[in-house]
C-alpha positions as CSV (number, residue, x, y, z in Angstrom):
1,M,41.3,-11.0,0.0
2,T,40.6,-14.9,0.0
3,T,37.1,-15.3,2.9
4,A,35.5,-12.6,0.8
5,F,34.3,-15.7,-1.7
6,S,35.0,-18.9,0.3
7,S,35.0,-18.6,4.6
8,D,33.8,-21.9,7.3
9,G,31.3,-19.0,7.9
10,A,32.6,-18.9,11.3
11,Q,32.2,-14.9,10.8
12,A,28.8,-15.2,10.1
13,I,28.2,-17.2,13.0
14,Q,30.6,-14.4,15.6
15,R,28.8,-11.4,14.4
16,T,26.2,-9.5,16.5
17,L,23.0,-8.4,15.0
18,G,21.6,-5.0,16.2
19,T,18.1,-5.9,17.7
20,L,14.6,-3.5,17.0
21,A,13.0,-2.5,20.2
22,T,10.1,-4.0,20.8
23,V,6.6,-3.1,23.1
24,G,6.8,-4.9,27.0
25,S,5.0,-7.7,27.7
26,T,1.5,-6.1,28.8
27,G,0.5,-7.4,32.9
28,V,-2.4,-9.8,33.3
29,E,-5.3,-7.3,34.9
30,T,-4.6,-5.4,31.8
31,L,-4.6,-8.2,29.4
32,D,-8.4,-7.8,28.8
33,E,-8.6,-4.1,28.5
34,V,-5.7,-3.6,26.0
35,Y,-6.8,-6.7,23.6
36,R,-10.7,-6.7,24.0
37,I,-11.3,-9.7,24.9
38,E,-14.0,-9.5,25.7
39,E,-15.3,-7.8,23.1
40,T,-13.3,-10.5,20.4
41,C,-15.1,-13.3,22.3
42,T,-19.2,-11.7,21.6
43,F,-17.4,-11.5,17.4
44,I,-16.6,-15.2,17.6
45,L,-19.6,-16.4,18.7
46,Q,-21.6,-14.3,16.6
47,N,-20.6,-15.7,14.0
48,Q,-19.9,-19.1,15.0
49,L,-16.6,-19.0,14.0
50,H,-14.7,-22.3,14.9
51,K,-11.3,-21.5,13.3
52,V,-10.0,-17.6,13.9
53,A,-6.4,-16.9,12.9
54,L,-5.2,-14.3,14.8
55,Q,-2.7,-11.4,13.1
56,F,-0.1,-10.0,15.5
57,P,2.2,-7.2,14.2
58,D,5.8,-8.4,15.6
59,D,6.6,-6.0,18.1
60,L,3.6,-7.4,19.5
61,L,4.0,-10.7,19.4
62,V,5.7,-10.8,22.5
63,D,1.4,-11.5,23.9
64,S,0.3,-13.8,21.5
65,A,0.2,-17.0,23.2
66,A,-1.6,-15.3,25.8
67,V,-4.2,-14.2,24.4
68,A,-4.8,-16.8,21.9
69,A,-4.9,-19.2,25.4
70,K,-7.9,-16.4,26.5
71,L,-10.1,-16.3,23.8
72,E,-9.6,-20.4,23.2
73,K,-10.6,-20.6,26.5
74,N,-14.1,-18.6,26.6
75,T,-15.4,-19.3,23.3
76,G,-13.7,-22.7,22.7
77,A,-12.7,-22.2,18.7
78,K,-9.4,-22.9,17.6
79,M,-6.9,-19.8,17.5
80,Y,-3.6,-20.1,14.8
81,I,-1.3,-17.0,15.4
82,L,0.3,-15.4,12.3
83,G,4.0,-15.5,12.6
84,D,4.4,-13.3,9.1
85,T,2.4,-11.4,6.5
86,S,2.4,-12.2,3.0
87,Y,3.5,-7.8,2.6
88,G,3.2,-5.1,5.4
89,S,1.8,-5.7,8.4
90,C,-0.6,-3.0,7.5
91,C,-3.1,-5.3,6.3
92,V,-5.2,-8.3,7.0
93,D,-3.4,-10.9,5.8
94,E,-6.4,-13.0,4.3
95,V,-4.3,-15.5,2.0
96,A,-2.3,-17.0,5.2
97,A,-5.5,-17.1,7.0
98,E,-7.0,-19.6,4.3
99,H,-4.0,-21.8,4.8
100,V,-5.0,-22.6,8.4
101,G,-8.7,-22.7,6.4
102,A,-9.4,-20.3,9.0
103,E,-13.2,-18.7,8.9
104,G,-12.1,-15.1,9.6
105,I,-9.3,-13.0,11.3
106,I,-8.8,-10.7,14.6
107,H,-5.9,-8.2,13.2
108,Y,-3.9,-6.2,16.2
109,G,-2.2,-3.3,15.9
110,R,-1.7,-1.2,13.3
111,A,-3.6,-0.7,10.1
112,C,-4.0,0.8,7.0
113,L,-8.6,-0.2,7.1
114,S,-8.0,-1.5,3.7
115,P,-11.4,-3.4,2.5
116,T,-10.9,-6.8,2.6
117,R,-14.0,-9.1,1.0
118,R,-13.4,-12.2,1.8
119,L,-13.5,-13.3,5.3
120,P,-14.8,-11.3,8.3
121,V,-12.2,-9.5,9.8
122,M,-12.3,-7.7,13.9
123,Y,-9.6,-5.2,14.5
124,V,-8.0,-4.6,17.6
125,F,-6.0,-1.3,18.5
126,G,-4.6,-1.8,21.0
127,R,-3.5,1.3,23.6
128,R,-0.2,3.2,23.3
129,A,0.2,5.4,26.2
130,V,-0.5,9.5,25.5
131,D,-0.5,12.5,28.1
132,L,-4.0,13.8,27.3
133,E,-3.4,16.7,29.3
134,R,-0.2,17.7,27.3
135,C,-1.9,16.6,23.9
136,V,-4.9,19.5,24.7
137,D,-2.4,22.5,26.0
138,S,-0.5,21.5,23.3
139,F,-3.2,22.1,20.3
140,R,-4.7,24.9,22.3
141,E,-0.9,26.9,21.9
142,H,-0.4,26.2,18.4
143,Y,-5.1,27.2,18.4
144,P,-5.0,30.2,20.4
145,D,-8.3,31.0,18.1
146,T,-11.2,29.2,19.6
147,Q,-13.3,29.5,16.2
148,S,-10.6,27.9,14.1
149,H,-11.2,25.3,12.2
150,V,-9.8,22.1,12.6
151,I,-9.8,18.5,11.6
152,I,-8.5,16.1,14.5
153,L,-6.8,12.7,12.3
154,Y,-4.6,10.2,14.8
155,D,-3.5,7.0,14.0
156,V,-4.9,4.4,15.1
157,L,-3.0,2.9,18.6
158,Y,-4.1,6.5,19.7
159,S,-8.0,6.6,18.5
160,F,-9.1,5.3,22.3
161,I,-8.9,8.9,23.9
162,M,-10.9,10.6,21.2
163,G,-13.6,10.7,23.2
164,S,-12.4,11.8,26.4
165,L,-10.2,14.5,23.5
166,Q,-13.5,15.9,22.3
167,H,-15.3,16.1,25.2
168,I,-12.6,18.7,26.4
169,L,-12.4,20.3,23.4
170,E,-16.1,21.0,21.9
171,S,-16.7,22.8,25.4
172,E,-13.7,25.2,24.0
173,Y,-13.3,24.9,19.8
174,A,-16.7,25.7,18.4
175,N,-15.7,24.5,14.8
176,V,-13.7,21.4,15.1
177,V,-14.1,18.4,14.0
178,M,-12.9,15.6,15.4
179,S,-12.6,12.8,12.3
180,Q,-13.8,8.9,13.3
181,I,-13.2,4.9,12.6
182,S,-14.8,3.3,9.7
183,A,-14.0,0.6,8.9
184,D,-14.4,0.0,5.1
185,G,-16.1,-3.5,4.0
186,T,-18.8,-5.3,3.9
187,Q,-17.6,-7.7,6.9
188,C,-15.0,-5.8,9.0
189,Y,-15.4,-4.7,12.8
190,S,-14.1,-2.1,15.3
191,P,-14.1,-1.0,19.1
192,R,-16.1,2.2,18.5
193,Q,-15.3,4.5,20.2
194,T,-18.8,6.7,21.8
195,D,-21.9,4.5,23.1
196,K,-23.5,5.7,20.0
197,P,-23.0,5.1,15.7
198,H,-21.1,7.9,14.4
199,E,-23.3,8.8,11.6
200,E,-25.9,9.3,14.3
201,A,-23.7,11.3,16.4
202,Q,-22.7,13.4,13.2
203,A,-26.7,13.5,12.9
204,E,-27.0,15.2,16.0
205,T,-24.4,17.7,15.3
206,N,-25.8,19.1,12.3
207,P,-28.8,17.6,11.1
208,N,-28.9,19.4,7.9
209,Q,-25.7,18.7,6.8
210,T,-25.4,17.3,3.1
211,D,-24.1,14.1,1.7
212,A,-21.1,15.5,0.4
213,Q,-19.8,17.8,3.3
214,F,-18.9,14.7,4.2
215,V,-15.5,13.4,3.5
216,R,-14.2,9.7,4.0
217,K,-10.5,8.7,3.5
218,F,-8.3,5.7,4.9
219,G,-10.9,4.3,7.6
220,R,-11.5,7.6,8.8
221,Q,-14.4,10.0,8.2
222,F,-15.9,13.2,8.9
223,A,-18.2,15.7,7.8
224,L,-17.4,19.7,7.8
225,R,-20.1,21.8,8.8
226,E,-21.7,23.8,6.5
227,G,-20.4,25.9,4.3
228,C,-17.1,25.3,4.9
229,S,-14.2,24.0,2.2
230,L,-11.4,21.2,2.8
231,E,-9.8,24.0,2.2
232,D,-10.7,26.1,4.8
233,Y,-9.2,23.2,7.4
234,R,-6.5,22.8,9.0
235,I,-5.5,19.3,10.8
236,F,-4.2,18.4,13.7
237,Y,-2.8,15.2,13.5
238,I,-2.2,12.8,16.7
239,G,1.2,10.3,16.1
240,Q,4.0,9.2,15.1
241,E,5.7,10.4,11.7
242,G,5.6,7.4,9.4
243,V,3.3,6.3,6.0
244,T,0.5,7.1,8.0
245,L,1.5,11.1,7.9
246,T,2.7,10.8,4.6
247,N,-0.6,9.8,3.2
248,F,-2.8,12.1,5.2
249,M,-0.5,15.5,4.2
250,M,0.2,14.0,0.3
251,T,-3.8,13.4,0.1
252,F,-4.8,16.7,2.0
253,N,-1.3,18.8,-0.1
254,Q,-4.4,22.0,1.0
255,C,-4.0,21.8,4.6
256,S,-1.2,22.4,6.2
257,F,-0.2,20.1,9.3
258,Y,0.6,20.1,13.9
259,T,1.6,16.8,14.6
260,F,1.6,16.0,18.9
261,D,4.5,13.1,19.1
262,P,3.1,10.4,21.8
263,E,6.2,9.2,22.1
264,T,8.1,12.6,23.0
265,S,4.9,14.8,24.3
266,A,5.9,17.0,21.8
267,G,4.0,19.5,19.0
268,R,5.4,20.8,16.2
269,L,4.4,22.0,12.9
270,E,5.3,19.8,10.0
271,S,8.3,22.5,7.4
272,V,8.1,19.0,5.2
273,N,7.6,20.9,1.2
274,I,4.5,19.3,0.2
275,N,4.9,21.0,-3.7
276,K,9.0,19.3,-2.8
277,A,7.8,16.2,-2.9
278,L,5.3,16.2,-5.0
279,M,7.6,17.3,-7.5
280,K,9.7,14.3,-6.9
281,R,5.9,11.9,-7.6
282,Y,5.6,14.3,-10.5
283,Y,9.3,12.9,-12.0
284,L,8.7,9.5,-11.6
285,I,5.9,10.6,-13.9
286,E,8.0,11.6,-16.5
287,R,9.9,8.0,-16.0
288,A,7.1,6.7,-16.7
289,K,6.4,8.2,-20.4
290,D,9.3,7.4,-21.0
291,S,9.6,3.6,-20.4
292,K,8.4,0.8,-22.5
293,V,7.9,-2.3,-20.4
294,V,6.3,-2.3,-17.3
295,G,6.6,-5.1,-14.1
296,I,2.4,-4.2,-12.4
297,L,4.4,-5.5,-8.8
298,V,1.1,-6.8,-6.9
299,G,1.6,-5.7,-3.1
300,T,-1.7,-7.2,-1.5
301,L,-4.2,-10.1,-1.8
302,G,-6.6,-8.8,0.6
303,V,-7.8,-5.1,0.0
304,A,-10.9,-5.1,-2.2
305,D,-10.9,-4.7,-5.9
306,Y,-6.6,-5.4,-6.7
307,L,-7.8,-7.5,-9.5
308,S,-9.7,-4.8,-10.8
309,I,-7.3,-2.2,-10.6
310,I,-4.5,-5.0,-12.1
311,D,-7.2,-5.5,-15.4
312,H,-7.4,-1.6,-15.4
313,L,-3.4,-0.9,-15.0
314,K,-3.1,-3.6,-18.3
315,D,-5.7,-2.3,-20.0
316,L,-3.8,1.3,-19.4
317,I,-1.1,0.4,-20.5
318,K,-1.1,-1.5,-23.3
319,K,-3.6,1.6,-25.1
320,A,-0.9,3.9,-24.0
321,G,1.6,1.4,-26.8
322,K,3.1,-0.1,-23.9
323,K,4.3,-4.0,-22.8
324,S,3.2,-5.1,-19.6
325,Y,4.0,-7.8,-17.1
326,V,2.5,-8.8,-14.1
327,F,4.7,-10.0,-11.1
328,V,3.9,-11.6,-7.6
329,M,7.0,-12.2,-5.2
330,G,5.8,-11.1,-1.7
331,K,7.9,-8.5,-0.1
332,L,10.0,-6.5,-2.4
333,N,13.6,-5.7,-2.0
334,V,16.4,-5.0,-4.6
335,P,17.6,-7.6,-5.6
336,K,14.2,-9.9,-6.4
337,L,13.4,-6.3,-9.0
338,A,17.7,-6.7,-10.0
339,N,16.6,-9.8,-12.0
340,F,14.7,-8.2,-14.3
341,L,16.8,-6.0,-16.7
342,E,13.8,-5.3,-19.7
343,I,11.5,-3.8,-17.1
344,D,11.3,0.0,-17.8
345,I,9.8,1.0,-15.0
346,Y,7.6,-0.9,-12.2
347,V,4.1,0.2,-11.2
348,L,3.6,-1.2,-7.7
349,V,-0.7,-2.4,-6.5
350,A,-0.7,-1.9,-2.8
351,C,-2.2,-0.5,0.1
352,P,-2.4,3.3,1.0
353,E,0.0,3.6,2.8
354,N,2.9,1.0,1.2
355,S,2.4,3.2,-2.5
356,F,5.0,5.2,-1.6
357,L,8.0,2.8,-1.7
358,D,11.3,4.0,-1.5
359,C,13.0,2.9,-5.0
360,S,16.2,5.3,-4.2
361,E,18.2,1.9,-4.2
362,F,16.5,0.4,-6.6
363,Y,17.1,-0.6,-9.8
364,R,13.6,0.8,-11.4
365,P,12.2,3.3,-10.5
366,V,8.9,1.9,-8.7
367,V,5.2,4.0,-9.2
368,T,2.4,4.5,-7.9
369,P,-1.3,3.2,-10.3
370,F,-2.1,7.0,-10.3
371,E,0.6,8.7,-11.3
372,M,1.1,5.3,-14.2
373,E,-2.7,6.6,-15.7
374,V,-1.2,10.4,-15.4
375,A,1.6,9.2,-17.8
376,C,-1.3,6.9,-19.9
377,N,-4.0,8.7,-19.1
378,K,-4.2,11.9,-21.3
379,N,-7.0,13.0,-20.2
380,R,-5.7,13.3,-17.0
381,E,-4.0,16.1,-15.7
382,W,-1.5,16.8,-13.3
383,T,-3.6,19.7,-10.9
384,G,-1.3,18.8,-7.6
385,E,-4.4,17.0,-6.3
386,Y,-2.6,12.8,-5.8
387,V,-4.5,9.7,-5.1
388,T,-2.6,7.0,-3.3
389,S,-5.6,4.5,-2.8
390,F,-6.2,2.9,-6.0
391,R,-10.0,2.1,-5.1
392,D,-10.6,5.7,-6.5
393,L,-9.4,5.2,-10.2
394,L,-11.3,2.7,-10.7
395,P,-14.7,2.9,-12.9
396,G,-17.7,4.6,-11.2
397,A,-15.4,6.3,-7.9
398,C,-14.4,9.4,-7.3
399,S,-11.5,9.7,-8.7
400,H,-12.1,8.1,-11.9
401,V,-11.3,9.3,-15.4
402,E,-12.5,8.6,-19.2
403,F,-9.6,7.4,-21.2
404,P,-9.3,9.5,-24.5
405,N,-12.4,8.8,-27.1
406,P,-11.3,5.6,-29.0
407,G,-12.3,6.8,-32.8
408,A,-9.0,6.2,-34.4
409,D,-5.1,5.9,-33.0
410,G,-3.8,8.6,-32.3
411,D,0.3,9.5,-32.6
412,D,1.2,13.1,-31.1
413,T,4.7,13.6,-29.9
414,D,6.4,15.6,-26.9
415,V,10.1,15.8,-25.8
416,S,10.6,14.3,-22.5
417,L,11.9,16.4,-19.9
418,I,14.3,13.9,-18.9
419,T,16.5,13.0,-22.1
420,G,15.2,15.6,-24.3
421,A,14.8,13.4,-26.6
422,L,11.5,13.3,-29.0
423,R,9.1,10.7,-27.7
424,S,5.8,8.8,-29.3
425,S,2.5,9.5,-27.2
426,Y,0.8,6.8,-29.5
427,W,-2.8,5.6,-28.2
428,N,-3.4,2.1,-29.1
429,N,-6.8,1.7,-30.3
430,S,-7.2,-2.2,-30.4
431,E,-10.1,-2.6,-28.2
432,S,-12.1,-3.3,-31.4
433,Q,-9.6,-4.4,-33.5
434,D,-9.1,-7.7,-30.4
435,N,-12.9,-8.5,-30.7
436,L,-13.2,-9.2,-34.8
437,P,-12.9,-12.8,-36.1
438,S,-9.3,-13.7,-37.1
439,S,-10.9,-14.1,-41.2
440,S,-11.4,-10.3,-40.3
441,L,-9.6,-7.9,-42.7
442,V,-8.2,-4.9,-40.1
443,Q,-6.7,-1.7,-42.4
444,R,-2.8,-1.6,-42.4
445,N,-1.3,1.3,-41.1
446,P,2.4,1.9,-43.1
447,T,3.3,4.9,-40.9
448,L,3.4,2.3,-37.6
449,T,4.2,-1.1,-39.0
450,V,8.1,-0.7,-38.5
451,A,7.8,1.8,-35.6
452,Q,5.8,-0.6,-32.8
453,T,8.2,-2.9,-32.2
454,N,7.7,-5.4,-29.5
455,P,9.9,-3.9,-26.5
456,A,11.4,-6.8,-24.4
457,A,12.4,-8.5,-27.8
458,S,14.2,-5.5,-28.6
459,F,15.6,-5.3,-25.3
460,L,16.9,-9.2,-25.7
461,A,17.9,-8.5,-29.1
462,S,20.4,-5.8,-28.0
463,R,22.1,-8.0,-25.3
464,S,25.2,-8.9,-25.8
465,W,24.8,-12.3,-24.2
466,Q,21.2,-14.1,-25.3
467,G,21.3,-17.0,-23.2
468,L,23.1,-20.2,-24.8
469,E,23.8,-20.5,-28.5
470,Q,22.8,-24.0,-29.9
471,K,25.0,-23.7,-33.3
472,L,22.3,-26.6,-34.5
473,G,24.4,-28.6,-36.7
474,E,27.9,-27.1,-36.3
475,T,28.8,-28.9,-33.5
476,P,29.9,-33.2,-34.4
477,V,28.2,-35.6,-32.1
478,T,30.1,-37.2,-29.4
479,K,28.9,-40.7,-27.3
480,A,28.2,-40.4,-24.0
481,V,30.5,-40.5,-21.3
482,E,30.3,-40.9,-17.4
483,G,30.8,-37.7,-14.9
484,R,31.7,-36.8,-12.2
485,R,31.3,-38.3,-8.7
486,G,31.1,-35.9,-5.3
487,I,30.4,-32.8,-4.6
488,A,31.7,-29.2,-6.1
489,I,33.7,-28.8,-3.0
490,A,35.3,-32.5,-3.3
491,Y,35.8,-34.9,-6.7
492,E,35.8,-38.4,-6.3
493,E,39.2,-38.4,-8.9
494,E,41.0,-35.5,-7.7
495,G,41.3,-37.3,-4.6
496,N,42.6,-35.4,-1.1
497,S,44.9,-32.6,-3.1
């Protein structure tokens, strides 16, 4: 039992650790094609970049040195390989790039395609092996009716086969809609899947379509047939099970999904109970309604408008009568969040693919900005429609809902579905009072004077240990004495015993 508290470290040194399976290095003959060396060099030269950051995920780092050497030789620019990301590897790490003074970023591998604003970005997705013939056969097996309305979505790693897949299917299926990559950002570039831009190709397919028929989500865009809505379509997804698929299924939860996994060349009808998943998220919304102190976790420093959503959440939480604190701590884990017992619930500001954090092991639940807004904004009702991108919640966006009329303070009472206790849903109209000069008189609300207290201060008062006690005037004054010398394991006066 003593080794649990102190040891010489031999056990830790001799312990064998398991390693994750990694993709083998790419051959020299296919390196240019897989990593789009020629297009990347054109991007660097056209933007006159002298320092470029190359962001690789862990499974592609094996090729990073070879790619950087080729780019430096062909462009003369200095390349910096980003060995680790501040948050998720799917997001462009502009913070790490700015540490070396990079003027642009080349992002390799899987990407969430969240918009960026600071630096020009080029996406190189790479090419994963896929059996195109087996993929087409799986599509035909599940959709024998050639008049079926199907939307084809995919992981970006398999975007290179979409041109060939569309050429095969469009001759048989008249109502198949192929999604296209659309990097949303003022300075974002991605390799084209076809020779023509997406807007031009779609206009040739149906010149009478309107903007209302376009759907743009998560770096993909597609156009619905005239007279059809999204509920009329089924979705065929190419890729493995993961956060990308979960994100699509939560957003398009009114559609049925059929997936084809290129790793196993097997297709299946996704039987995940979306209603069950939505009810789990609704449980977290109820936890958010019961909370008094909210922690805002900054899970990205590169996605556009992340500062705007933080300000939006702070204002929303304040108006709901709750207290908020902002935390910037890099990659999240259980020990980090366990240090703040005062927090009742956390809201994570991150890209759509990193927003669904498995919080089963955390001491406090973690919700998305949409769930926090449902809990705090009375005008937003839970309808089953789910919003994963926080940019859609901002003013002027497609899913923005105005706050209630701030004509007067409100104090509504309802019953918590978790504890069964009465809770006060207090809407704090403090915006007008904050704008008043310090010498102005404000009408006092006698009902809420005692009821509304500082939640963090109340939690501190209820703790049995509140820090070191000063006991001013109660302890005698003594002269300073010489302390011990040495290290904790062996002080000098202790000798060799």
